[in-house]
MARBA-3410 file (N, C-alpha, C, O; in Angstrom, 1 decimal):
135
48.4,-162.6,-19.6,47.6,-161.7,-20.4,48.4,-161.0,-21.2,49.5,-160.5,-20.7 ~ 48.0,-160.8,-22.4,48.6,-160.0,-23.4,48.7,-158.6,-22.8,49.7,-158.0,-22.7 ~ 47.7,-158.1,-22.5,47.3,-156.6,-22.0,47.1,-156.7,-20.5,46.5,-157.7,-20.1 ~ 47.7,-155.6,-19.6,47.4,-155.6,-18.3,45.9,-155.2,-18.2,45.2,-154.5,-18.9 ~ 45.5,-156.0,-17.1,44.0,-155.8,-16.9,43.8,-155.7,-15.2,42.8,-156.1,-14.6
44.8,-155.2,-14.6,45.0,-155.3,-13.0,43.4,-154.7,-12.7,42.7,-153.9,-13.3 ~ 43.1,-155.5,-11.5,41.7,-155.1,-11.0,40.4,-155.4,-11.4,39.4,-155.2,-10.8 ~ 40.5,-155.9,-12.6,39.4,-156.3,-13.4,39.0,-157.8,-12.9,39.9,-158.7,-12.8 ~ 37.7,-158.0,-12.5,37.2,-159.2,-12.0,36.0,-159.4,-13.0,35.0,-158.6,-12.9 ~ 36.2,-160.5,-13.9,35.3,-161.0,-15.0,34.0,-161.3,-14.2,32.9,-161.1,-14.8
33.9,-161.8,-13.2,32.7,-162.1,-12.4,31.8,-160.9,-12.2,30.5,-160.9,-12.1 ~ 32.4,-159.9,-12.3,31.7,-158.5,-12.0,31.1,-157.6,-13.2,30.6,-156.5,-13.1 ~ 31.3,-158.5,-14.4,30.8,-158.1,-15.7,29.6,-158.8,-16.2,29.4,-159.9,-15.9 ~ 28.9,-158.3,-17.0,27.8,-158.7,-17.7,28.3,-159.7,-18.7,29.4,-159.4,-19.1 ~ 27.6,-160.7,-19.3,28.0,-161.7,-20.2,28.1,-161.0,-21.6,28.9,-161.4,-22.5
27.5,-159.9,-21.8,27.4,-159.4,-22.9,28.8,-158.3,-23.0,29.4,-158.0,-24.1 ~ 29.3,-157.8,-21.9,30.6,-157.0,-21.7,31.8,-157.9,-21.9,32.8,-157.6,-22.5 ~ 31.6,-159.1,-21.5,32.7,-160.3,-21.8,32.7,-160.6,-23.1,33.7,-160.7,-23.7 ~ 31.5,-160.8,-23.9,31.5,-161.2,-25.0,32.0,-159.9,-25.8,32.6,-160.3,-26.9 ~ 31.9,-158.7,-25.6,32.7,-157.6,-26.3,34.0,-157.6,-26.4,34.6,-157.5,-27.5
34.8,-157.9,-25.1,36.3,-158.3,-25.0,36.7,-159.6,-25.8,37.7,-159.6,-26.5 ~ 36.0,-160.4,-25.6,36.0,-161.9,-26.0,36.0,-161.8,-27.7,36.8,-162.5,-28.4 ~ 35.4,-161.2,-28.2,35.1,-161.0,-29.8,36.5,-160.4,-30.4,36.9,-160.9,-31.5 ~ 37.2,-159.4,-29.7,38.3,-159.0,-30.0,39.4,-159.8,-29.8,40.3,-159.8,-30.7 ~ 39.6,-160.5,-28.7,40.7,-161.4,-28.5,40.5,-162.5,-29.4,41.5,-162.8,-30.0
39.3,-163.2,-29.7,39.4,-164.2,-30.7,39.5,-163.6,-32.3,39.8,-164.4,-33.2 ~ 39.3,-162.4,-32.5,39.4,-161.7,-33.8,41.0,-161.8,-33.6,41.5,-162.4,-34.6 ~ 42.0,-161.4,-32.8,43.2,-161.4,-32.8,43.8,-162.6,-32.9,45.1,-162.7,-33.0 ~ 43.3,-163.5,-32.7,44.0,-164.9,-32.2,43.9,-165.4,-33.7,44.8,-166.1,-34.2 ~ 42.6,-165.2,-34.4,42.3,-165.8,-35.7,43.2,-165.0,-36.9,43.6,-165.5,-37.9
43.4,-163.7,-36.6,44.2,-162.9,-37.6,45.8,-163.5,-37.4,46.5,-163.6,-38.4 ~ 46.2,-163.7,-36.3,47.4,-164.3,-36.2,47.7,-165.5,-36.7,48.8,-165.7,-37.2 ~ 46.8,-166.4,-36.7,46.7,-167.6,-37.4,46.9,-167.5,-38.7,48.0,-168.0,-39.1 ~ 46.1,-166.8,-39.5,45.9,-166.7,-40.7,47.2,-166.1,-41.0,47.8,-166.7,-41.8 ~ 47.7,-164.9,-40.6,49.2,-164.4,-41.0,50.2,-165.4,-40.9,51.3,-165.4,-41.4
49.9,-166.4,-40.1,51.0,-167.4,-39.8,51.2,-168.5,-41.2,52.2,-169.3,-41.3 ~ 50.2,-168.3,-41.9,50.0,-169.3,-43.0,50.8,-168.5,-44.3,50.9,-169.1,-45.4 ~ 51.2,-167.5,-44.1,52.1,-166.8,-45.0,51.7,-165.3,-45.4,50.6,-164.9,-45.0 ~ 52.3,-164.5,-46.0,52.4,-163.5,-46.3,51.6,-163.4,-47.7,52.1,-163.7,-48.8 ~ 50.2,-163.0,-47.6,49.4,-162.6,-48.9,48.7,-161.3,-48.9,48.9,-160.5,-48.0
47.9,-161.0,-50.0,47.0,-159.8,-50.2,46.3,-159.9,-49.0,45.9,-161.0,-48.5 ~ 46.0,-158.7,-48.4,45.2,-158.4,-47.2,43.7,-159.0,-47.3,43.1,-159.5,-46.4 ~ 43.2,-158.8,-48.5,42.0,-158.9,-49.0,41.7,-160.4,-48.8,40.6,-160.8,-48.3 ~ 42.8,-161.3,-49.2,42.6,-162.9,-49.1,42.6,-163.3,-47.7,41.9,-164.3,-47.3 ~ 43.6,-162.3,-46.8,43.7,-162.7,-45.4,42.3,-162.4,-44.8,41.7,-163.2,-44.2
42.0,-161.3,-44.9,40.5,-160.6,-44.5,39.5,-162.0,-44.4,39.2,-162.6,-43.4 ~ 39.0,-162.3,-46.0,38.3,-163.2,-46.3,38.4,-164.5,-45.4,37.4,-165.0,-44.8 ~ 39.7,-164.9,-45.3,39.7,-166.4,-44.3,39.4,-165.9,-43.2,38.5,-166.6,-42.6 ~ 39.9,-164.8,-42.4,39.6,-164.4,-41.1,38.1,-164.5,-40.7,37.6,-165.1,-39.8 ~ 37.3,-163.8,-41.7,35.7,-163.7,-41.3,35.1,-165.1,-41.5,34.0,-165.2,-41.1
35.6,-166.0,-42.1,35.2,-167.5,-42.4,35.4,-168.1,-40.9,34.8,-169.1,-40.6 ~ 36.2,-167.4,-40.1,36.5,-168.3,-38.4,35.7,-167.3,-37.6,35.2,-167.7,-36.5 ~ 35.6,-166.2,-37.8,34.9,-165.2,-36.8,33.3,-165.0,-37.0,32.6,-164.6,-36.0 ~ 32.8,-165.4,-38.2,31.4,-165.5,-38.2,30.5,-166.1,-37.1,31.1,-166.9,-36.4 ~ 29.2,-165.8,-37.0,28.5,-166.5,-36.0,28.3,-168.2,-36.2,28.1,-168.9,-35.3
28.4,-168.6,-37.5,28.2,-169.8,-37.8,29.6,-170.6,-37.2,29.5,-171.7,-36.6 ~ 30.5,-170.1,-37.6,31.9,-170.7,-37.1,32.1,-170.9,-35.8,32.7,-171.8,-35.2 ~ 31.6,-169.5,-35.2,31.8,-169.4,-33.4,31.0,-170.4,-32.6,31.2,-170.8,-31.5 ~ 29.8,-170.7,-33.5,28.7,-171.5,-33.1,29.3,-173.0,-33.0,29.3,-173.8,-32.0 ~ 29.9,-173.3,-34.3,30.5,-174.7,-34.5,31.6,-174.8,-33.1,31.4,-175.7,-32.2
32.5,-173.9,-33.0,33.3,-173.9,-32.1,33.1,-174.2,-30.5,33.8,-174.9,-29.8 ~ 31.9,-173.4,-30.4,31.3,-173.6,-29.1,30.7,-175.1,-28.9,31.1,-175.7,-27.9 ~ 29.9,-175.6,-29.8,29.6,-177.0,-29.6,30.5,-178.0,-29.5,30.3,-179.0,-28.9 ~ 31.8,-177.8,-30.2,33.0,-178.7,-30.1,33.8,-178.3,-28.8,34.6,-179.1,-28.5 ~ 33.7,-177.4,-28.3,34.1,-177.1,-26.9,33.6,-177.7,-26.0,34.3,-178.1,-25.0
32.0,-178.0,-26.1,31.4,-178.5,-24.8,32.0,-179.8,-24.2,31.8,-180.1,-23.0 ~ 32.7,-180.6,-25.1,33.4,-181.8,-24.6,34.6,-181.7,-23.7,35.0,-182.6,-23.0 ~ 35.2,-180.4,-23.7,36.5,-180.5,-23.1,36.2,-179.3,-21.9,37.0,-179.1,-21.0 ~ 35.1,-178.5,-22.0,35.2,-177.6,-20.8,34.8,-178.1,-19.5,34.2,-179.2,-19.2 ~ 35.3,-177.1,-18.6,35.2,-177.6,-17.2,33.7,-177.2,-16.9,32.9,-176.7,-17.7
33.3,-177.4,-15.4,32.0,-177.2,-15.3,31.6,-175.7,-15.1,30.5,-175.2,-15.4 ~ 32.9,-175.0,-14.6,32.7,-173.4,-14.4,32.8,-172.7,-15.8,32.1,-171.7,-16.0 ~ 33.5,-173.2,-16.8,33.6,-172.8,-18.3,32.3,-173.1,-18.9,31.8,-172.2,-19.6 ~ 31.8,-174.2,-18.6,30.3,-174.5,-19.4,29.4,-173.5,-18.7,28.6,-172.9,-19.5 ~ 29.4,-173.2,-17.5,28.5,-172.0,-16.8,28.6,-170.9,-17.3,27.6,-170.2,-17.4
29.8,-170.6,-17.7,30.2,-169.3,-18.3,29.6,-169.2,-19.8,28.9,-168.2,-20.1 ~ 29.9,-170.1,-20.7,29.2,-170.3,-22.0,27.8,-170.2,-21.9,27.2,-169.3,-22.6 ~ 27.2,-171.1,-21.1,25.7,-170.8,-21.1,25.2,-169.7,-20.8,24.1,-169.4,-21.2 ~ 25.9,-168.9,-19.9,25.5,-167.6,-19.3,25.5,-166.7,-20.5,24.5,-166.0,-20.8 ~ 26.6,-166.9,-21.3,26.7,-165.9,-22.4,25.7,-166.4,-23.4,25.0,-165.4,-23.9
25.3,-167.5,-23.7,24.6,-167.9,-24.7,22.9,-167.6,-24.4,22.1,-167.5,-25.3 ~ 22.8,-167.4,-23.1,21.5,-167.1,-22.8,21.3,-165.6,-22.2,20.5,-165.4,-21.3 ~ 22.1,-164.8,-22.7,22.2,-163.4,-22.3,21.3,-162.8,-23.3,21.3,-163.2,-24.5 ~ 20.6,-161.9,-23.0,19.5,-161.1,-24.0,20.2,-159.9,-24.4,20.4,-158.9,-23.7 ~ 20.3,-159.9,-25.8,21.0,-159.0,-26.5,19.9,-158.2,-27.3,19.0,-158.9,-27.7
20.0,-156.9,-27.5,19.2,-156.1,-28.5,19.6,-156.0,-29.7,19.0,-155.2,-30.5 ~ 20.7,-156.7,-30.2,21.3,-156.9,-31.5,20.5,-157.8,-32.2,20.2,-158.9,-31.5 ~ 20.1,-157.7,-33.6,19.6,-158.6,-34.3,20.8,-159.5,-35.4,21.5,-158.9,-36.3 ~ 20.8,-160.8,-35.2,22.0,-161.2,-36.2,21.5,-161.0,-37.5,20.4,-161.2,-37.9 ~ 22.7,-160.5,-38.4,22.5,-160.1,-39.8,22.7,-161.5,-40.8,21.9,-161.7,-41.7
23.6,-162.1,-40.4,24.0,-163.3,-41.5,24.1,-164.5,-40.7,25.0,-165.3,-41.0 ~ 23.1,-165.0,-39.5,23.0,-166.1,-38.8,21.8,-166.1,-38.4,21.0,-165.1,-38.5 ~ 21.5,-167.4,-38.0,20.1,-167.6,-37.1,20.4,-167.3,-35.8,21.5,-167.1,-35.3 ~ 19.1,-167.2,-35.2,19.3,-166.7,-33.6,20.0,-167.7,-32.9,20.9,-167.2,-32.2 ~ 19.8,-168.9,-32.9,20.5,-170.2,-32.3,21.9,-170.0,-32.5,22.6,-169.8,-31.4
22.7,-170.0,-33.9,23.8,-169.5,-34.0,24.4,-168.4,-33.3,25.4,-168.4,-32.6 ~ 23.6,-167.1,-33.5,24.3,-166.3,-32.9,24.3,-166.0,-31.3,25.0,-165.1,-30.7 ~ 23.4,-166.9,-30.6,23.6,-167.0,-29.4,24.5,-168.0,-28.7,25.0,-167.8,-27.6 ~ 24.7,-169.0,-29.5,26.0,-169.9,-29.2,27.5,-169.2,-29.5,28.5,-169.6,-29.0 ~ 27.5,-168.2,-30.5,28.4,-167.4,-30.8,28.7,-166.5,-29.5,29.8,-166.5,-28.9
27.6,-165.8,-29.1,27.8,-165.0,-28.0,28.4,-165.7,-26.9,29.3,-165.2,-26.2 ~ 27.9,-166.8,-26.6,28.4,-167.8,-25.6,30.0,-168.2,-25.7,30.7,-168.3,-24.8 ~ 30.2,-168.3,-27.1,31.7,-168.6,-27.1,32.5,-167.4,-26.7,33.5,-167.6,-26.0 ~ 32.3,-166.4,-27.2,32.7,-165.0,-27.0,32.8,-164.7,-25.3,33.8,-164.3,-24.6 ~ 31.7,-165.0,-24.9,31.7,-164.8,-23.4,32.7,-165.5,-22.6,33.5,-165.0,-21.8
32.7,-167.0,-23.0,33.8,-167.7,-22.5,35.2,-167.1,-22.6,36.0,-167.1,-21.7 ~ 35.4,-166.7,-23.9,37.0,-166.2,-24.4,37.3,-165.1,-23.5,38.4,-165.0,-22.9 ~ 36.2,-164.0,-23.3,36.5,-163.0,-22.6,36.7,-163.2,-21.0,37.5,-162.7,-20.2 ~ 35.9,-164.0,-20.7,36.3,-164.4,-19.2,37.3,-165.1,-19.0,37.8,-164.9,-17.9 ~ 37.9,-166.0,-19.6,39.2,-166.7,-19.6,40.3,-165.5,-19.8,41.3,-165.5,-19.0
40.3,-164.6,-20.8,41.3,-163.7,-20.9,41.2,-162.5,-19.8,42.3,-162.0,-19.5 ~ 40.3,-162.2,-19.2,40.4,-161.2,-18.2,40.7,-162.0,-16.9,41.2,-161.3,-15.9 ~ 40.5,-163.5,-16.8,40.7,-164.2,-15.6,42.2,-164.4,-15.6,42.8,-164.8,-14.5 ~ 43.0,-164.3,-16.8,44.3,-164.4,-17.0,44.7,-165.8,-17.0,45.7,-166.3,-16.4 ~ 43.8,-166.5,-17.6,44.1,-168.0,-17.7,44.6,-168.1,-19.1,43.9,-168.8,-19.9
45.6,-167.7,-19.5,46.1,-167.5,-20.9,46.5,-169.1,-21.3,46.4,-169.4,-22.4 ~ 47.0,-170.0,-20.3,47.2,-171.4,-20.9,45.8,-172.2,-21.3,45.6,-172.9,-22.3 ~ 45.1,-171.9,-20.5,43.7,-172.6,-20.9,43.1,-171.9,-22.0,42.7,-172.6,-22.9 ~ 43.0,-170.7,-22.2,42.5,-169.9,-23.3,43.2,-170.3,-24.7,42.5,-170.5,-25.6 ~ 44.7,-170.4,-24.7,45.2,-171.0,-25.7,44.9,-172.3,-26.1,44.7,-172.7,-27.3
44.8,-173.1,-25.1,44.4,-174.6,-25.7,43.0,-174.4,-26.2,42.7,-175.1,-27.2 ~ 41.9,-173.7,-25.6,40.7,-173.7,-26.1,40.5,-173.1,-27.4,39.7,-173.5,-28.2 ~ 41.2,-172.1,-27.6,41.2,-171.4,-28.9,41.7,-172.3,-30.0,41.2,-172.4,-31.1 ~ 42.7,-172.9,-29.6,43.3,-173.6,-30.5,42.4,-175.0,-31.0,42.4,-175.4,-32.2 ~ 41.7,-175.5,-29.8,40.7,-176.6,-30.1,39.7,-176.1,-30.9,39.3,-176.9,-31.9
39.1,-175.1,-30.7,38.1,-174.4,-31.5,38.7,-174.1,-32.7,37.9,-174.5,-33.6 ~ 39.5,-173.6,-33.1,40.0,-173.5,-34.5,40.0,-174.8,-35.2,39.3,-174.9,-36.2 ~ 40.8,-175.6,-34.9,40.7,-177.1,-35.4,39.3,-177.6,-35.6,39.0,-178.2,-36.6 ~ 38.4,-177.3,-34.7,37.0,-178.0,-34.8,36.5,-177.1,-36.1,35.9,-177.6,-37.0 ~ 36.8,-175.9,-36.3,36.2,-175.3,-37.4,36.8,-175.7,-38.6,36.1,-175.9,-39.6
38.3,-176.0,-38.8,38.9,-176.2,-39.9,38.3,-177.7,-40.2,37.7,-177.9,-41.3 ~ 38.3,-178.6,-39.3,37.8,-180.0,-39.5,36.3,-180.0,-40.0,36.1,-180.8,-40.9 ~ 35.2,-179.1,-39.5,34.2,-179.0,-39.8,33.8,-178.7,-41.3,32.7,-178.9,-41.7 ~ 35.0,-178.0,-42.1,35.1,-177.6,-43.4,35.4,-178.7,-44.3,35.5,-178.5,-45.5 ~ 35.5,-179.7,-43.9,36.4,-180.8,-44.8,35.5,-181.7,-45.2,35.8,-182.7,-45.9
END
């Protein structure tokens, strides 16, 4: 785990709390990927990052991941997807928004579980799914 989270049991948190941390973990992953492509103007890097972290792209990621998730991981994704949020999506339809929340919930769950290797694999898989969907 990148940062210490001793004593945190992800099963004790709501799916929206897991999505809260998962959103940040995924954002850091994407920003790192974007920076690895070379030093550019910050505005350009930001626009590229946004294209990956928006609800539509996260929904694409969640759908692609379904083929490689374990039963437990799929349960967590669905748990997040079905969570009732008081937030209204601004730039996505409700279905995409809910899938994105499920994706973020899974990322948060794996991160807090300390499953770094599995998280890295799934994040890279999700990243490639979005890249390939744009072709």
